[in-house]
C-alpha positions in Angstrom: 62.0 22.9 -12.1 61.1 19.2 -12.0 57.5 18.1 -12.7 55.6 14.9 -12.0 54.3 12.6 -14.8 50.9 10.9 -14.7 52.7 7.5 -14.4 54.6 8.7 -11.4 51.4 10.1 -9.9 49.5 6.8 -10.4 52.3 4.7 -8.9 52.8 7.0 -5.9 49.0 7.3 -5.4 48.6 3.6 -5.2 51.6 3.4 -2.9 50.3 6.2 -0.7 46.8 4.7 -0.4 48.1 1.3 0.6 51.1 2.2 2.8 49.3 4.9 4.8 47.0 2.3 6.3 49.1 -0.8 6.2 51.6 -0.6 9.1 54.6 0.0 6.8 54.9 3.8 6.6 53.7 5.8 3.6 56.2 8.6 4.0 59.1 6.1 4.2 57.9 4.4 1.0 57.3 7.7 -0.7 60.9 8.6 0.0 62.5 5.2 -0.7 60.7 4.3 -4.0 62.0 7.2 -6.1 65.5 6.7 -4.7 65.6 3.0 -5.5 64.2 3.6 -9.0 66.7 6.4 -9.6 66.9 8.6 -12.7 64.2 11.4 -13.1 62.1 9.6 -10.5 64.6 10.5 -7.8 64.6 14.1 -9.1 60.9 14.5 -9.6 59.8 12.7 -6.4 61.9 14.3 -3.7 60.4 15.7 -0.5 63.5 17.7 0.2 64.4 18.8 -3.3 64.4 22.6 -4.0 61.2 23.7 -5.7 59.9 20.1 -5.9 56.1 19.8 -6.2 56.2 16.3 -4.8 55.3 17.3 -1.3 52.3 19.2 -2.5 51.1 16.2 -4.5 51.5 14.0 -1.5 49.3 16.4 0.5 46.5 16.0 -2.0 46.9 12.2 -1.8 46.7 12.4 2.0 43.4 14.2 1.7 42.1 11.5 -0.6 43.2 8.8 1.9 41.4 10.6 4.7 38.2 10.9 2.6 38.4 7.2 1.9 38.5 6.6 5.7 35.5 8.9 6.2 33.6 7.0 3.5 34.4 3.6 5.0 33.5 4.6 8.6 30.8 7.2 7.8 28.1 5.5 9.9 30.5 5.4 12.8 31.5 9.1 12.3 27.8 10.1 12.3 27.3 8.5 15.7 30.6 9.8 17.1 30.1 13.4 15.9 26.5 13.3 17.2 27.8 12.0 20.5 30.3 14.9 20.7 27.7 17.6 20.1 25.2 16.0 22.4 27.9 15.8 25.1 28.7 19.5 24.7 25.0 20.4 24.7 24.1 18.3 27.8 27.5 18.9 29.5 27.9 15.3 30.4 29.6 12.1 29.1 26.8 9.6 29.5 27.0 7.2 26.5 29.6 5.2 24.7 29.4 7.4 21.6 30.0 10.5 23.7 32.9 9.0 25.6 34.5 7.6 22.4 34.1 11.0 20.7 36.1 12.7 23.5 38.7 10.0 23.6 39.3 10.6 19.9 39.4 14.4 20.3 41.9 14.1 23.2 43.9 11.4 21.4 44.4 13.7 18.5 45.7 16.7 20.5 49.3 15.4 21.0 50.0 14.6 17.4 48.4 17.8 16.2 50.8 19.9 18.3 53.8 17.8 17.3 52.9 18.1 13.7 52.7 21.8 13.8 56.0 22.2 15.7 58.1 19.4 14.2 56.8 18.3 10.7 58.9 20.7 8.6 62.1 20.3 10.6 62.0 16.5 10.7 61.1 16.2 7.0 64.0 18.5 6.0 66.6 16.7 8.2 65.3 13.1 7.9 63.3 13.0 4.7 66.1 11.4 2.8 66.5 7.7 1.6 69.1 6.4 4.1 67.3 7.7 7.3 64.0 6.5 5.9 65.4 3.0 5.3 66.8 2.9 8.8 63.5 4.0 10.4 61.6 1.5 8.3 63.7 -1.3 9.7 63.2 0.0 13.2 59.5 0.1 12.5 59.6 -3.6 11.7 61.6 -4.4 14.8 59.1 -2.5 17.0 56.1 -4.3 15.5 57.8 -7.7 15.9 59.0 -7.0 19.5 55.5 -5.9 20.6 54.0 -9.0 19.1 56.5 -11.2 20.9 55.8 -9.4 24.2 52.1 -9.7 23.7 52.4 -13.4 22.9 54.4 -14.1 26.0 52.3 -12.0 28.4 49.1 -13.2 30.1 45.7 -12.3 28.8 44.6 -8.8 29.7 41.4 -8.1 31.5 39.8 -6.4 28.4 40.5 -9.6 26.4 38.9 -11.9 28.9 35.5 -10.2 28.8 32.9 -11.1 26.2 30.7 -8.5 24.7 27.9 -9.4 27.1 29.9 -9.0 30.3 31.5 -5.6 29.8 31.3 -3.6 33.0 30.0 -0.1 32.0 30.9 1.3 35.4 34.5 1.5 34.2 33.5 4.1 31.7 33.7 6.8 34.4 30.3 8.4 33.6 29.6 11.8 35.1 27.3 10.2 37.6 25.5 6.9 38.2 22.2 8.5 37.3 23.3 9.6 33.9 24.5 6.2 32.7 22.4 5.2 29.6 22.4 1.8 28.1 23.5 2.0 24.5 21.3 1.4 21.5 21.8 -1.7 19.4 23.6 0.4 16.7 26.7 0.7 18.9 29.4 -1.8 18.0 31.0 -4.2 20.5 34.3 -2.7 19.5 33.1 0.8 20.5 32.1 -0.4 23.9 35.5 -1.9 24.5 37.3 1.2 23.2 35.2 3.4 25.5 36.8 1.6 28.4 40.1 3.3 27.7 41.1 6.0 30.1 41.8 9.5 28.9 45.5 9.0 29.7 45.6 5.8 27.6 43.8 7.4 24.7 46.2 10.3 24.7 49.2 8.0 24.9 47.9 5.9 22.0 47.1 9.0 20.0 50.4 10.6 20.9 52.2 7.6 19.5 51.2 8.9 16.0 53.8 11.7 16.5 56.5 9.1 15.8 55.2 8.8 12.3 56.7 12.2 11.6 59.9 10.2 11.3 60.0 8.8 7.7 59.8 5.0 7.9 57.8 4.9 11.1 54.2 3.9 10.3 51.4 6.0 11.7 48.9 3.1 11.8 51.6 0.6 12.9 52.8 2.6 15.9 49.2 3.5 16.9 48.2 -0.1 16.8 51.3 -0.9 18.9 50.2 1.7 21.4 46.8 0.1 21.6 48.2 -3.4 22.0 50.4 -2.3 24.8 47.4 -0.8 26.6 45.6 -4.2 26.3 43.4 -3.7 23.2 42.7 -6.6 20.8 44.2 -6.4 17.4 40.9 -5.5 15.7 40.1 -2.9 18.3 43.6 -1.4 18.2 43.3 -1.2 14.4 39.9 0.4 14.5 41.0 3.0 17.0 44.1 3.7 14.9 42.0 4.3 11.8 39.5 6.5 13.6 42.4 8.5 15.2 44.2 8.9 11.8 41.2 10.3 10.0 41.1 13.8 11.5 44.9 14.0 11.7 45.4 13.1 8.0 42.5 15.2 6.8 43.5 18.2 9.0 47.1 18.1 7.9 46.0 17.8 4.2 43.6 20.7 4.4 46.2 22.8 6.3 48.8 22.3 3.5 46.5 22.1 0.4 47.0 25.8 -0.4 50.6 24.9 -1.4 49.3 22.7 -4.2 47.3 25.7 -5.6 50.3 27.9 -5.9 51.1 29.1 -9.4 54.4 27.2 -9.4 52.5 23.9 -9.0 50.0 24.5 -11.8 51.6 21.9 -14.0 51.1 19.1 -11.5 47.4 19.7 -10.8 46.4 17.0 -13.3 48.7 14.3 -12.1 47.9 15.3 -8.5 44.1 14.8 -9.2 44.7 11.4 -10.9 47.1 10.2 -8.2 44.7 11.3 -5.5 41.9 9.3 -7.1 44.1 6.3 -7.2 45.2 6.9 -3.6 41.6 7.2 -2.4 40.5 3.9 -4.1 43.6 2.1 -2.8 43.0 3.4 0.8 39.4 2.3 0.8 40.3 -1.2 -0.4 43.1 -1.3 2.2 41.0 -0.3 5.2 38.3 -2.8 4.1 40.9 -5.5 4.0 42.7 -4.6 7.2 39.6 -4.3 9.4 38.9 -7.9 8.5 42.5 -9.1 8.6 43.1 -7.9 12.2 40.1 -9.8 13.5 42.3 -13.0 13.4 45.8 -12.0 12.5 48.8 -10.0 13.8 51.4 -7.4 12.9 54.1 -10.0 12.4 54.0 -10.3 8.5 54.3 -6.5 8.3 57.1 -6.5 10.8 59.1 -9.0 8.7 58.5 -7.1 5.5 59.6 -3.8 7.1 62.8 -5.3 8.5 63.7 -6.9 5.1 62.7 -3.9 3.1 64.4 -1.5 5.5 67.7 -3.2 5.9 67.7 -4.3 2.2 67.2 -0.7 1.0 69.8 0.6 3.5 72.4 -1.8 2.2 71.6 -1.0 -1.4 71.7 2.8 -0.9 74.9 2.7 1.0 76.6 0.4 -1.6 75.4 2.5 -4.6 75.7 5.9 -2.9 
């Protein structure tokens, strides 16, 4: 049975923490890197290899990534969770926090169902280097195409409004009498996100299901969904990170028992170290990206994915 060294765990942990949040596909990179390095890396780090502990280690790193997101957005999650419970208690959706909470809940449902039904099957069939390289290139093409469409299309209504002119009547409160002006702690981004309809939130959240294909980025495809619904880059990224948190954490907790099986005892140390690295890398990544998307676009990531995807595909086909 193969095992995983501390060096492999540290490298993969850093890769996981960065690529899970950057729009470049963590699963695609986790499959491609070992294949490109070759040797015992390809054997030890295989998501489809028989009795390989790699998937269990990746699960632990995913949990660390989700915890990093919780740590970064903890103030937001306190408000959102409080909004959800107050909405249930009062049986109404009367504030931005309450509406955003329900949009996140409903946006998580499609990918949760898809993950339970398709994760294992898709990973077994497509969790190999060549399909991963192809999907990584496709991921880049999608990011680039959406940016071109957005650049050539007229400004959307949500982009034309300043923070001071947002029309709260579009939030579809339960009644005019229950509309409550938000406290100053609410962010301008939350007010804009709360203007999404339930259908739009579910479509954006459902886009995460495509990340079950190795090479398709969860954050990238979710940001794309947000951009196509008229969100700004920074709002789309924020919504993507908030949506990803319960999905990544839930999937990790669901699968974490596999890491504790007796067969994986030897990788607990590397898994712990790799998870620590992944958590730190994820925290630094989300801190960078929330600032980056205030003024910049997906285009650099699109170019990288196209080059890395087609380059890896050519190399693997020539050497395979």
